[in-house]
C-alpha positions as CSV (number, residue, x, y, z in Angstrom):
1,G,-1.3,-8.9,-18.6
2,I,0.6,-8.5,-14.8
3,H,-2.1,-9.3,-11.9
4,Q,-0.8,-9.5,-8.7
5,V,-2.5,-12.5,-6.3
6,Y,-2.2,-11.9,-2.1
7,D,-1.3,-14.5,0.8
8,V,-0.9,-17.8,-1.5
9,W,2.1,-19.0,0.1
10,S,2.0,-17.4,3.3
11,R,0.3,-14.4,4.8
12,G,1.1,-10.4,3.4
13,Q,2.5,-11.8,1.1
14,T,2.1,-10.6,-3.3
15,I,3.2,-11.8,-5.1
16,T,3.5,-10.8,-8.9
17,L,3.2,-12.8,-12.6
18,I,2.6,-12.0,-15.7
19,L,0.2,-14.3,-17.7
20,M,2.2,-15.6,-20.3
21,D,1.5,-17.5,-24.5
22,Q,2.6,-20.8,-24.8
23,E,4.9,-20.2,-27.8
24,W,5.9,-16.5,-25.9
25,D,9.6,-16.6,-25.5
26,R,11.6,-13.3,-23.1
27,A,11.7,-10.8,-25.9
28,D,7.7,-10.3,-25.2
29,L,8.5,-10.1,-21.8
30,L,10.8,-7.4,-22.1
31,P,7.0,-4.4,-22.8
32,Y,6.0,-5.2,-19.4
33,L,8.9,-4.9,-17.3
34,P,8.5,-1.0,-16.5
35,R,5.0,-1.6,-15.6
36,V,6.5,-4.4,-13.9
37,N,9.2,-1.5,-12.3
38,E,6.5,0.9,-11.3
39,L,4.0,-1.3,-9.9
40,L,6.8,-2.8,-7.3
41,D,8.8,0.9,-6.8
42,G,5.0,2.6,-6.5
43,Q,3.6,-0.3,-3.6
44,F,7.4,-0.4,-1.6
45,R,7.1,3.8,-2.0
46,K,4.1,3.2,0.0
47,Y,4.8,1.0,2.4
48,A,8.1,3.0,3.4
49,Q,6.2,6.5,3.7
50,N,3.6,4.3,6.0
51,R,5.6,2.9,8.4
52,M,8.1,5.7,8.2
53,Y,4.6,7.9,9.5
54,M,3.9,5.7,11.7
55,S,4.0,7.6,14.2
56,G,2.1,10.5,12.9
57,I,2.3,13.6,10.9
58,D,3.6,16.5,12.2
59,S,2.1,19.1,11.1
60,A,2.5,21.9,14.0
61,L,6.1,21.5,12.9
62,A,4.8,21.7,9.5
63,D,3.0,25.2,10.0
64,T,6.1,27.1,12.8
65,L,8.5,26.3,9.5
66,S,6.5,28.4,7.6
67,L,5.8,31.1,9.2
68,R,8.9,31.2,10.9
69,A,11.1,30.9,7.7
70,G,9.4,30.5,5.0
71,F,9.4,26.9,4.6
72,S,7.5,23.4,5.8
73,M,8.4,20.3,5.8
74,M,6.2,16.8,6.2
75,L,7.7,15.1,9.2
76,P,6.9,12.3,11.1
77,M,6.2,13.5,14.9
78,V,9.1,11.7,16.4
79,Y,11.7,14.8,14.6
80,R,13.2,16.4,17.2
81,W,14.9,20.2,15.3
82,Q,16.7,23.3,16.0
83,T,18.5,26.0,14.4
84,R,22.2,26.5,14.6
85,D,22.9,30.2,12.2
86,S,20.6,29.9,8.9
87,V,21.2,25.7,8.8
88,Y,17.4,23.6,10.5
89,I,18.3,20.4,12.1
90,F,16.0,17.7,12.1
91,R,16.8,14.7,14.3
92,N,15.3,11.1,15.3
93,D,17.4,8.9,17.4
94,N,14.8,7.3,18.7
95,P,13.9,4.5,20.2
96,D,17.9,4.5,21.1
97,P,20.9,6.1,19.4
98,S,23.1,3.9,19.2
99,E,20.5,1.8,16.4
100,L,20.1,4.5,13.6
101,I,19.7,7.9,13.7
102,R,18.4,10.2,11.3
103,Q,18.8,13.8,10.4
104,I,18.4,16.0,8.0
105,G,20.6,19.8,8.1
106,L,18.4,22.3,5.9
107,T,20.0,25.2,4.9
108,W,20.9,28.2,2.0
109,I,22.8,30.2,-0.1
110,T,21.6,33.9,-0.4
111,P,21.5,35.1,-3.3
112,A,21.7,32.0,-5.1
113,S,24.3,31.5,-7.6
114,D,23.9,29.7,-11.0
115,D,27.5,28.9,-11.0
116,L,27.8,26.1,-8.3
117,G,29.9,24.1,-9.5
118,Q,30.0,20.6,-8.6
119,D,32.9,20.4,-6.5
120,R,31.5,23.3,-4.7
121,V,28.7,21.5,-3.8
122,V,30.1,18.7,-1.9
123,A,32.6,20.9,-0.3
124,W,30.0,23.0,1.1
125,R,28.1,19.6,2.0
126,N,30.7,18.5,3.5
127,E,31.4,21.6,5.8
128,M,27.8,21.7,6.8
129,A,27.8,17.8,7.9
130,E,31.1,18.6,9.3
131,A,29.9,21.5,11.7
132,H,26.4,20.3,12.1
133,Y,26.5,17.0,12.1
134,T,27.8,15.0,16.0
135,E,28.2,11.1,14.0
136,P,29.7,9.8,11.0
137,Q,27.7,10.2,7.6
138,L,26.5,7.5,5.4
139,V,25.5,9.3,2.3
140,V,22.5,6.6,0.5
């Protein structure tokens, strides 16, 4: 089966292993790989979320957005926010804007259109980025 052991070669390190019978070959491992992927992905997501919210969750922001705008977002305490027209901008450039800037822009089209194709959505995103983002964009 799948096992994890901790602090084997260094503190804080996690080792994931699959114990195999001696007669097993590579093909016998294949059924385990989706579960290993799920396990490692879940652990990484939890790690990333814990680091992101190290400053705490800004529940006051979520409440304010819910009352004013009809939606809410759970963002870390370090994000500042503003509105420009119908665009909500959430920005974290702490502690040094030269190192890393995280920014989220949120807007919508009213009435919603069922016939927005991929090209129109990409063009709309580019228009919004050009109008509301001051630094070059890195889309990942």
